C-alpha positions in Angstrom: -6.1 -29.8 28.8 -9.6 -29.8 27.6 -11.8 -32.8 28.2 -14.1 -33.7 31.1 -12.9 -35.2 34.3 -14.8 -38.5 33.7 -13.2 -39.0 30.3 -9.6 -38.4 31.6 -10.0 -40.8 34.5 -11.2 -43.7 32.3 -8.9 -46.7 32.4 -7.2 -48.0 29.2 -5.4 -46.2 26.4 -8.5 -45.0 24.6 -11.4 -42.6 25.4 -14.7 -44.4 25.5 -17.2 -43.1 22.9 -20.3 -43.5 25.0 -23.9 -43.4 23.7 -25.6 -46.5 22.3 -24.2 -49.2 20.1 -26.0 -49.5 16.7 -25.9 -51.7 13.7 -25.0 -50.7 10.1 -28.7 -50.8 9.2 -29.3 -48.1 11.9 -27.2 -45.5 10.2 -29.4 -42.6 8.9 -26.8 -40.1 7.7 -25.8 -40.6 4.1 -22.2 -39.7 4.5 -21.9 -42.1 7.5 -23.4 -44.9 5.3 -20.9 -44.0 2.6 -17.9 -44.2 5.0 -19.0 -47.5 6.4 -19.6 -49.0 2.9 -16.2 -47.8 1.7 -14.3 -49.2 4.6 -16.1 -52.5 4.6 -16.0 -53.2 0.9 -13.1 -51.3 -0.5 -10.8 -49.8 2.2 -9.8 -52.7 4.3 -6.1 -52.1 3.6 -6.4 -48.6 5.0 -9.0 -48.9 7.8 -11.2 -51.3 9.7 -14.5 -50.6 11.6 -14.2 -51.1 15.3 -17.8 -50.2 16.3 -20.8 -48.0 15.4 -22.5 -45.8 18.0 -25.1 -43.1 18.4 -24.8 -40.2 20.9 -27.8 -38.0 22.0 -30.0 -39.6 19.3 -28.5 -37.2 16.7 -24.8 -37.9 16.4 -23.7 -41.0 14.5 -20.2 -42.2 15.2 -18.0 -44.7 13.3 -15.0 -45.9 15.2 -12.1 -46.8 12.9 -8.6 -48.2 13.2 -6.7 -46.3 10.6 -3.4 -47.2 9.1 -1.5 -43.9 9.1 1.4 -44.9 6.8 3.9 -42.8 8.8 7.6 -43.2 8.8 9.7 -44.7 11.6 10.6 -41.3 13.0 7.6 -39.1 12.6 7.8 -35.4 13.6 4.9 -35.8 16.1 4.2 -38.8 18.2 1.6 -40.6 16.1 1.5 -44.4 15.7 1.4 -46.6 12.6 -2.3 -47.3 13.5 -4.5 -44.8 15.3 -8.1 -45.3 16.6 -10.4 -42.5 15.4 -14.0 -41.7 16.0 -15.6 -40.1 12.9 -18.7 -38.3 14.4 -21.4 -37.0 12.0 -23.1 -33.9 13.4 -25.7 -32.6 11.0 -24.0 -34.5 8.2 -20.6 -32.8 8.9 -17.8 -35.2 9.9 -15.6 -34.6 12.9 -12.5 -36.8 13.2 -11.6 -37.4 16.9 -8.4 -39.2 17.9 -9.3 -41.6 20.7 -5.8 -42.4 22.0 -5.4 -40.5 25.3 -1.7 -39.9 24.5 -2.4 -38.5 21.0 -0.1 -35.5 20.5 -1.2 -31.9 20.1 -0.5 -31.0 16.5 -1.1 -28.1 14.2 -4.3 -28.3 12.1 -6.3 -29.7 15.1 -9.0 -28.2 17.2 -9.7 -28.7 20.9 -13.2 -29.9 21.7 -15.4 -27.7 23.9 -14.9 -28.6 27.6 -18.5 -29.8 27.9 -18.6 -31.6 24.5 -20.5 -34.9 24.3 -17.9 -36.2 22.0 -15.0 -38.4 23.4 -11.4 -37.3 23.4 -10.0 -33.8 23.6 -9.5 -32.7 20.0 -10.4 -33.1 16.4 -8.1 -33.1 13.4 -8.8 -30.7 10.5 -9.5 -32.5 7.3 -10.6 -29.4 5.3 -10.2 -25.6 5.8 -13.3 -24.8 3.8 -16.7 -24.1 5.2 -18.8 -27.3 5.2 -21.4 -25.8 2.8 -18.6 -25.3 0.3 -16.8 -28.6 0.8 -19.6 -31.1 1.3 -20.2 -31.6 -2.5 -16.7 -33.1 -2.7 -17.2 -35.6 0.1 -17.8 -39.3 0.1 -16.7 -42.0 2.5 -13.6 -42.6 0.4 -12.7 -38.8 0.5 -12.8 -38.9 4.3 -10.3 -41.7 4.4 -8.1 -40.1 1.8 -8.0 -36.8 3.7 -7.3 -38.5 7.0 -4.3 -40.4 5.6 -3.1 -37.2 3.9 -3.4 -35.4 7.3 -1.2 -38.0 8.9 1.3 -37.8 6.1 1.8 -34.1 6.7 2.0 -34.6 10.5 4.7 -37.3 9.7 6.9 -34.6 8.0 6.0 -31.7 10.3 4.8 -29.7 7.3 1.2 -29.6 8.4 0.3 -26.0 7.3 0.4 -24.7 3.8 2.8 -21.9 3.0 0.0 -19.3 3.0 -1.7 -20.4 6.2 -1.3 -18.3 9.3 0.3 -20.0 12.3 -2.3 -21.7 14.6 -3.6 -19.6 17.5 -4.2 -21.0 20.9 -8.0 -20.3 20.8 -10.6 -20.8 18.2 -12.4 -17.6 17.2 -15.4 -16.5 19.2 -18.7 -15.6 17.6 -18.6 -12.1 18.9 -16.0 -9.4 18.3 -15.2 -6.3 20.3 -14.1 -3.3 18.2 -11.7 -1.0 20.1 -9.7 2.1 19.1 -6.0 2.1 19.7 -6.2 4.7 22.4 -8.6 2.7 24.5 -6.6 -0.5 23.8 -3.5 1.2 25.2 -5.3 2.1 28.4 -6.7 -1.4 28.6 -3.3 -3.0 28.2 -1.6 -1.3 31.2 -1.3 -4.3 33.6 -0.7 -2.1 36.6 -2.9 0.8 35.6 -6.4 1.6 36.9 -9.4 -0.3 35.5 -11.0 1.1 32.4 -14.7 1.8 32.3 -16.2 0.8 28.9 -19.6 0.7 27.4 -20.3 -2.0 24.8 -22.8 -1.2 22.1 -24.0 -3.2 19.1 -22.3 -2.1 15.9 -25.1 -1.6 13.4 -27.7 -4.3 13.2 -25.3 -7.2 14.1 -25.2 -8.5 17.6 -21.9 -10.2 16.8 -19.9 -6.9 16.6 -19.7 -4.7 19.7 -17.9 -1.3 19.7 -16.2 -0.4 23.0 -16.4 3.2 24.2 -14.6 4.7 27.2 -16.4 6.8 29.7 -16.0 8.1 33.2 -17.7 6.0 35.9 -18.5 9.2 37.9 -20.5 10.5 35.0 -23.0 7.6 35.0 -25.7 6.4 37.3 -25.6 3.1 39.0 -25.1 0.6 36.1 -26.5 -2.5 37.9 -28.9 -4.1 35.5 -28.2 -1.5 32.8 -28.8 -3.1 29.4 -26.4 -0.6 27.7 -23.5 -3.0 28.5 -21.3 -1.1 31.0 -18.2 -2.9 32.3 -15.1 -2.3 34.3 -12.2 -3.7 32.3 -8.6 -4.7 32.7 -6.0 -6.9 31.2 -4.4 -10.1 32.4 -1.2 -11.3 30.7 -0.2 -15.0 30.6 2.4 -17.1 28.8 1.6 -20.4 27.2 3.1 -23.0 24.9 0.9 -24.0 22.0 2.1 -26.9 19.8 -0.7 -26.5 17.3 -4.1 -27.5 18.7 -6.6 -24.7 19.0 -9.0 -24.7 22.0 -12.5 -23.5 22.7 -13.0 -20.6 25.0 -14.4 -21.0 28.5 -18.1 -20.6 29.0 -18.1 -20.0 32.8 -15.6 -18.6 35.3 -14.9 -22.1 36.7 -13.3 -23.0 33.4 -10.4 -20.6 33.8 -8.2 -23.2 35.3 -8.7 -25.7 32.5 -9.1 -23.5 29.4 -5.4 -23.1 28.5 -3.2 -26.0 27.5 0.5 -25.2 28.2 -0.3 -22.3 30.5 2.4 -21.4 33.0 0.1 -19.8 35.5 -3.2 -20.5 37.3 -5.5 -18.1 35.5 -8.0 -18.1 38.4 -5.3 -17.1 40.8 -4.1 -14.4 38.4 -7.6 -13.0 38.2 -7.9 -13.0 42.0 -4.7 -11.0 42.4 -5.7 -8.4 39.8 -9.2 -8.0 41.4 -7.6 -7.6 44.8 -5.4 -4.8 43.4 -8.4 -3.1 41.9 -10.4 -3.3 45.2 -7.4 -1.8 47.0 -6.9 1.1 44.6 -7.8 4.3 46.3 -10.1 6.8 44.7 -12.8 4.4 43.4 -16.3 4.6 44.7 -16.3 0.9 45.7 -20.1 0.7 46.0 -20.5 1.8 42.4 -17.6 -0.3 41.3 -19.2 -3.4 42.8 -22.2 -3.0 40.4 -20.3 -3.2 37.2 -19.9 -6.3 35.1 -16.4 -7.3 34.4 -14.6 -7.3 31.0 -11.3 -9.1 31.1 -8.8 -9.0 28.2 -6.5 -12.0 28.4 -3.3 -11.4 26.5 -1.8 -14.8 25.8 1.9 -14.8 24.8 2.0 -17.9 22.5 5.7 -18.8 22.9 5.5 -21.6 20.4 4.5 -19.2 17.6 6.2 -16.1 19.0 2.9 -14.2 18.9 0.6 -12.3 21.2 -3.1 -13.3 21.2 -5.7 -11.2 22.9 -9.2 -12.3 23.7 -12.0 -10.9 25.8 -14.1 -12.5 28.5 -17.1 -10.6 29.7 -19.3 -11.6 32.7 -23.0 -11.3 33.2 -22.3 -11.1 37.0 -21.2 -7.9 38.7 -17.7 -7.4 40.0 -19.1 -7.7 43.5 -20.6 -11.1 42.8 -17.4 -12.2 41.3 -15.5 -11.0 44.4 -17.8 -13.2 46.5 -17.1 -16.2 44.3 -13.3 -15.7 44.5 -13.2 -15.2 48.2 -12.4 -11.5 48.1 -15.8 -10.1 49.2 -18.8 -11.1 51.2 -22.4 -10.1 50.7 -23.6 -7.8 53.5 -27.0 -8.1 55.2 -29.8 -5.8 54.0 -29.7 -2.3 55.6 -25.9 -2.1 55.6 -24.5 1.0 53.8 -22.4 -1.1 51.4 -23.8 -4.1 49.6 -20.4 -6.0 49.8 -17.7 -6.1 52.4 -14.0 -7.1 52.2 -12.9 -10.6 53.3 -9.9 -10.2 55.6 -8.1 -12.4 55.3 -9.0 -13.5 51.8 -11.4 -16.4 51.8 -11.6 -19.6 49.8 -12.8 -19.9 46.2 -16.4 -21.1 45.8 -16.3 -23.4 42.8 -20.1 -23.7 42.7 -20.5 -20.0 42.5 -17.8 -19.8 39.8 -19.6 -22.3 37.6 -22.8 -20.2 37.8 -21.0 -17.1 36.5 -21.4 -17.3 32.7 -18.8 -15.8 30.4 -19.2 -14.1 27.0 -16.1 -14.6 24.9 -15.1 -12.2 22.1 -12.3 -11.6 19.7 -10.5 -8.2 19.5 -10.7 -6.2 16.4 -8.9 -2.8 16.3 -10.9 0.1 14.9 -10.0 0.9 11.3 -7.3 3.5 12.1 -4.1 4.4 10.2 -1.8 1.7 11.5 -4.4 -1.1 11.1 -5.3 0.1 7.6 -1.7 0.1 6.5 -1.2 -3.4 7.7 -4.3 -4.6 5.7 -2.8 -2.8 2.7 0.6 -4.4 3.1 2.4 -1.2 4.2 4.6 -0.6 7.2 5.1 2.3 9.6 8.1 3.5 7.6 5.8 3.9 4.5 3.3 5.9 6.6 6.2 8.2 7.8 7.7 8.7 4.3 4.4 9.3 2.5 3.8 12.3 4.8 1.5 12.5 7.8 0.3 16.1 7.4 -0.8 16.5 3.8 -2.6 19.2 1.9 -4.9 18.0 -0.9 -5.8 20.5 -3.6 -8.9 19.5 -5.4 -11.9 17.4 -4.2 -13.2 16.4 -7.6 -13.3 13.0 -9.4 -9.7 12.0 -9.3 -9.1 13.8 -6.0 -12.0 12.1 -4.2 -11.1 8.7 -5.5 -7.4 8.9 -4.9 -7.6 10.2 -1.4 -10.3 7.7 -0.4 -8.0 4.9 -1.6 -5.0 6.2 0.2 -6.9 6.8 3.4 -8.1 3.2 3.3 -4.5 2.1 2.9 -3.6 3.9 6.1 -2.0 7.0 4.7 -1.9 10.3 6.5 -2.7 11.5 10.0 -3.9 14.9 9.1 -5.5 16.1 5.8 -6.3 19.6 4.7 -8.7 19.5 1.7 -8.8 22.7 -0.4 -11.5 23.3 -2.9 -14.2 26.0 -3.5 -16.6 23.9 -5.5 -20.1 22.7 -4.8 -21.2 19.2 -5.5 -23.4 19.4 -8.7 -25.5 16.7 -10.4 -23.0 16.1 -13.2 -20.4 15.2 -10.5 -22.3 12.0 -9.8 -20.9 10.6 -13.0 -17.4 9.9 -11.5 -17.3 11.2 -7.9 -17.3 9.1 -4.7 -20.0 11.3 -3.2 -23.7 10.4 -3.6 -26.9 12.3 -4.3 -27.3 13.3 -0.7 -24.3 15.6 -1.1 -25.8 17.6 -3.9 -25.6 21.4 -3.4 -23.1 21.1 -0.6 -19.4 21.9 -0.4 -17.3 19.1 -1.8 -14.7 19.6 0.9 -17.2 19.3 3.7 -19.0 16.2 2.2 -15.8 14.4 1.3 -14.3 15.0 4.7 -17.4 13.5 6.4 -17.0 10.4 4.2 -13.3 10.1 5.1 -13.9 10.5 8.8 -16.5 7.7 8.5 -13.8 5.4 7.1 -11.1 6.4 9.6 -12.1 8.0 12.9 -8.4 8.7 13.8 -8.0 11.0 10.8 -7.8 14.7 11.5 -9.4 16.7 8.6 -9.6 20.4 8.0 -11.2 22.0 5.0 -10.4 25.3 3.2 -13.2 26.4 0.9 -10.9 28.3 -1.5 -9.3 28.1 -4.9 -5.6 28.3 -5.4 -5.1 31.4 -7.4 -2.0 32.9 -9.0 -2.6 36.4 -7.7 -3.5 35.7 -4.0 -4.1 33.1 -1.4 -5.5 33.5 2.1 -3.1 33.6 5.0 -4.5 30.3 6.3 -3.9 28.6 2.9 -0.4 30.0 2.7 0.4 28.8 6.2 -1.0 25.4 5.5 1.1 25.0 2.3 4.2 26.1 4.2 3.8 23.8 7.3 2.5 20.6 5.6 4.7 17.5 4.9 3.4 17.2 1.3 1.0 18.8 -1.2 -1.1 16.7 -3.5 -2.3 18.6 -6.5 -5.4 16.7 -7.7 -7.1 19.7 -9.2 -6.6 18.6 -12.8 -5.7 22.2 -13.4 -2.6 23.6 -15.1 -3.1 26.8 -13.2 -2.9 25.2 -9.8 0.4 23.3 -10.5 2.0 26.4 -12.1 0.8 28.5 -9.2 2.4 26.1 -6.8 5.7 26.3 -8.7 5.6 30.1 -8.1 5.2 29.7 -4.3 8.5 29.5 -2.6 7.4 28.8 1.0 5.7 25.5 0.6 6.4 21.7 1.0 7.1 19.3 -1.8 4.3 18.7 -4.3 3.1 15.9 -6.5 0.4 16.2 -9.1 -2.0 13.7 -10.8 -4.4 14.2 -13.6 -6.2 12.4 -16.4 -5.4 13.0 -20.1 -8.3 14.5 -22.1 -9.5 11.3 -23.6 -9.6 9.5 -20.3 -7.2 6.8 -21.5 -4.3 7.6 -19.2 -3.3 9.2 -15.9 -0.2 11.2 -15.3 1.7 11.7 -12.0 4.4 14.3 -11.7 6.5 14.3 -8.5 9.0 16.9 -7.4 12.3 15.8 -5.9 12.8 16.2 -2.1 14.8 19.5 -2.5 12.3 20.8 -5.1 15.1 21.4 -7.6 12.6 20.4 -10.2 9.2 22.0 -9.6 5.9 21.0 -11.2 6.4 23.6 -14.0 9.8 22.0 -14.9 8.2 18.6 -14.8 5.3 19.7 -16.9 7.7 20.9 -19.6 9.6 17.6 -19.5 6.3 15.7 -19.7 5.5 17.5 -23.0 8.9 16.6 -24.3 8.3 13.0 -23.5 5.1 13.0 -25.5 6.8 14.5 -28.5 9.8 12.2 -28.4 8.1 8.9 -27.6 6.1 7.4 -30.5 3.9 5.3 -28.2 2.5 8.5 -26.7 1.8 10.3 -30.0 -2.0 10.5 -29.3 -1.7 10.8 -25.5 -3.1 14.4 -25.5 -5.6 13.8 -28.3 -8.8 15.6 -27.3 -11.4 13.2 -26.1 -15.1 13.0 -27.0 -16.9 16.2 -27.1 -17.4 17.8 -23.7 -20.9 18.1 -22.2 -22.2 21.5 -21.1 -23.0 20.9 -17.4 -24.3 24.4 -16.5 -25.9 27.3 -18.3 -22.7 28.7 -19.7 -20.4 27.6 -22.5 -17.5 27.3 -20.0 -19.5 25.1 -17.6 -18.4 21.8 -19.2 -17.5 18.4 -18.0 -15.5 15.7 -19.8 -17.0 12.5 -21.1 -15.2 9.7 -19.3 -17.0 6.5 -18.2 -17.1 6.0 -14.4 -15.5 2.6 -14.8 -12.5 4.1 -16.6 -12.2 7.0 -14.2 -12.2 4.5 -11.3 -9.5 2.4 -12.9 -7.3 5.4 -13.6 -7.9 6.8 -10.1 -6.9 3.5 -8.7 -3.7 3.4 -10.7 -3.0 7.0 -9.7 -3.4 6.2 -6.0 -1.1 3.2 -6.4 1.5 5.4 -8.2 1.2 8.0 -5.5 1.6 5.4 -2.8 4.7 4.0 -4.5 6.3 7.3 -5.5 5.7 9.5 -2.5 8.2 7.8 -0.2 11.0 8.3 -2.8 13.1 11.5 -2.8 13.6 11.4 -6.6 11.6 13.4 -9.1 9.5 11.3 -11.5 7.1 11.5 -14.5 4.7 8.5 -14.7 2.3 8.0 -17.5 -0.1 5.0 -17.1 -2.1 4.3 -20.2 -5.1 1.9 -20.5 -5.3 -0.2 -23.7 -8.5 -1.0 -25.6 -8.4 -4.5 -24.1 -8.1 -3.1 -20.6 -4.3 -3.7 -20.2 -2.1 -1.1 -18.7 1.2 0.3 -20.0 3.4 2.1 -17.5 5.9 4.7 -18.8 8.1 6.1 -16.1 10.9 8.7 -16.4 13.3 9.8 -13.6 14.6 13.2 -14.8 18.1 14.3 -13.9 18.0 16.5 -10.9 19.3 20.0 -11.7 18.2 23.2 -13.4 19.2 26.8 -14.1 17.3 29.9 -14.7 17.8 33.6 -15.6 15.6 36.6 -15.1 15.0 39.1 -17.9 12.6 42.0 -18.2 10.4 40.5 -15.4 10.4 37.0 -17.0 12.0 33.8 -15.6 13.5 31.4 -18.2 14.2 27.9 -16.9 16.4 25.1 -18.3 16.6 21.7 -16.7 19.7 19.5 -16.7 17.6 16.8 -18.5 17.2 19.1 -21.5 20.8 20.3 -21.3 22.1 16.8 -21.5 20.1 16.0 -24.6 21.5 19.1 -26.2 25.0 18.0 -25.3 24.3 14.6 -26.9 23.4 16.5 -30.1 26.6 18.4 -30.0 28.7 15.3 -29.3 27.2 13.6 -32.4 28.2 16.4 -34.7 31.7 17.2 -33.4 34.1 18.6 -34.6 31.5 20.7 -36.4 29.1 23.1 -34.7 25.4 22.3 -34.7 22.2 23.8 -33.4 18.4 24.0 -33.7 15.1 25.3 -32.4 14.1 25.4 -28.7 10.5 24.5 -27.8 9.0 25.3 -24.4 6.0 26.3 -22.3 5.2 30.0 -22.0 3.1 31.2 -19.1 2.2 34.8 -19.7 0.3 35.3 -16.5 3.2 34.2 -14.3 5.9 35.4 -16.8 7.7 32.2 -16.9 9.2 30.2 -19.8 10.2 26.5 -19.3 12.4 25.1 -22.1 11.0 21.7 -22.8 13.2 20.4 -25.6 15.6 21.2 -28.4 15.2 20.0 -32.0 18.1 18.7 -34.0 19.5 20.8 -36.8 17.2 20.8 -40.0 18.7 18.9 -42.9 19.5 22.0 -44.9 21.7 23.4 -42.0 25.4 23.9 -42.5 28.1 23.5 -39.8 31.8 23.6 -39.6 34.4 23.6 -36.7 34.1 27.3 -36.5 30.5 28.2 -37.6 26.9 27.1 -37.8 23.9 28.3 -39.8 20.6 26.7 -39.1 18.4 25.7 -42.0 14.7 25.9 -42.2 13.6 22.7 -44.0 10.8 21.0 -41.9 11.1 23.5 -39.0 7.6 24.8 -39.4 6.2 21.2 -39.6 8.2 20.1 -36.5 6.9 23.0 -34.5 3.3 22.4 -35.7 3.6 18.7 -34.8 4.9 19.4 -31.3 2.0 21.9 -30.8 -0.5 19.4 -32.0 0.8 16.6 -29.8 0.7 18.8 -26.7 -2.6 20.6 -27.2 -0.7 23.8 -28.2 1.2 23.9 -24.9 4.7 23.8 -26.6 5.8 26.7 -28.8 8.9 28.2 -30.2 11.0 29.9 -27.4 14.4 30.5 -29.0 17.5 28.8 -30.5 20.4 26.6 -29.3 23.8 26.0 -30.9 27.1 24.5 -29.9 30.6 25.9 -29.7 33.7 23.9 -30.8 36.0 22.0 -28.6 38.0 24.3 -26.2 35.7 27.3 -26.8 33.9 29.0 -23.9 30.1 29.1 -23.8 29.9 32.9 -23.4 28.1 34.5 -26.3 30.2 35.6 -29.3 29.5 38.8 -31.2 27.6 36.7 -33.7 25.5 35.3 -30.8 24.8 38.7 -29.5 23.6 39.9 -32.9 21.3 36.8 -33.2 19.8 37.6 -29.8 18.8 41.0 -31.0 17.2 39.5 -34.1 15.3 36.9 -32.0 14.1 39.7 -29.7 12.7 41.6 -32.7 11.1 38.5 -34.0 9.3 37.7 -30.7 8.5 41.4 -29.9 4.9 40.8 -31.0 4.7 37.9 -28.5 5.7 40.2 -25.7 8.2 37.8 -24.3 12.0 37.5 -24.4 13.8 34.9 -26.5 16.1 32.3 -25.1 19.5 31.2 -26.4 21.3 28.1 -25.1 25.0 27.7 -26.0 26.4 24.2 -25.5 30.2 23.6 -25.0 32.6 21.1 -23.5 31.6 19.4 -20.3 33.3 21.1 -17.4 32.6 24.0 -15.1 30.3 25.8 -17.5 29.1 23.4 -20.2 25.8 25.3 -20.8 25.1 28.9 -21.1 21.5 30.2 -21.0 21.2 33.7 -22.5 18.4 36.2 -22.9 18.3 39.7 -24.3 18.0 42.2 -21.4 
């Protein structure tokens, strides 16, 4: 228990306040005056004043008997009337229960061991910092909050739903930042001691970063201001019913610092020190000179939690060994400055009290696992999103998306691929700053990401993904990665990826031209639908969904960013690019763990609201090769054609096929089929497509998709019971289509739709 020996040994049920008795006229602190006035004149039913006192000439104390209004069977052992000391320290009130048997409850704080205040703990009236809360306080508010606190203690519901469970110790002023690797070494209770160097983190003395080093590589550290320590961990179990305690200030406090502890911490420390001094291989004379850094790992059995804290000494390990009876100081002229006590001697309490302790919290370095916890993700998410990921493109959307995902704990290894140099116009929307101008985007971005997460392994490839050729290194990287993120905002890159067979699963994200939406296309786990398939389905969605009619409308006029007409950059505000990139990163983080293919279109409204349009295409596709070309038809398109057929049965029907034609890669992806024009004629045995509105329909599709969709052939249905193999009429039509598209230098496609079964769809081309 905290509390001085003199206080605990006092006779009677209450702690004595101490200090000097004062009269109401002697009160100087306004809030103390307000409390006294309220109780005397208005609050007699709730509290009465027992006495007024002043401690150390600066702390004014009002001792009250408070009516707690508790039930007959309270959750904790509080009484219908409790005596409280309301101490005002620099105007801030501290409410101290004076009954010696007052229970330890949540939402209470242990007083420092050497506190001048009576009692052992204070109750928490307000979670807010006093500078934020003091405007709300009067004497009446103190009484109201005290009664409210007892009401919650009565029911046991002391903490709010969003409050963290109470820890055993109050936070320290200083924090030691430690990487997971060093923490793992530190936490081995039987392992050798760890040699660490503590350095101030930046300009703040309250944050210290711990670095491991080999003791043999340093000179004698005695008196070294660099902060070199020998460190180890002590584990202890404790029960904490709620009160949080101050940390010890000197080594003699170890025995009294922990309420509910199951072991004598000083004896625990002695045993561990003895093990270290008996460990062979250490240069003991050098070891004696190091200061000591202890990590206490307290298993809080009441909260089922593990709470680490650090205690560092200003004294050396040798001096601590003397105080704990393990070592003795040798006379001058002896080879070693300390000798072993055999048998072990007595603990010197006076020496222990002279060994000051620095207490510190533990903060893990911002590494992947920690980052994912802050982001609300778990280890399964990190596994499913991919640990070894290739990023194509280090531009605006690429830099912002990757930075966000790295901050969320994604990835263990990144390979960033881009051949571009950071130019002045990139400052408009890129995460990099002016100091990066003229340098490789990949190199500068990787430096920034390493500065965020030191555990992240990053490689760079200064190269552009080309349809004709890639370096062996890039090909190998694409083949061995877990995932590929295409953030190039380039059609060429995604189509080139679709043509590469030996690679991992890909996902692509890009802005629309006007900067009002971001699009994310994700392949399925088996890559049945590649990015080129998804691109074609994305265009179909634009044509078929009226809410997306202007999705690919060209944005404001582009700005020439270099000396050539092709050196242009789009005109999108940085705020909008940041918003879209943030949405894209969120969609990537949500979609990547899924094995399903998806098309996500997130649009920003004029008022800043967001509309999410998500499609999960049917998995499945077919393709045929003809004259060096590859023609692809996805199951999603085929099903819509079957729906058209079903709506016209028993008659045959048909229409135009629109798709994406890639001449450089000799690939055609059928995006959609149009319904039969109104002047078409169909019967159970024949169909003749009309022409009314066909030219306008094709023109509208081209306009909506920035001319990406074009006419690629025809589709028609066969009657019930008929096979989907081409008839003589179909063969003749294929010849006609070939002649019509001869000028386009590409083959036509014909899709025949029949009964659902083993072969409901036939994709035909003229060889």
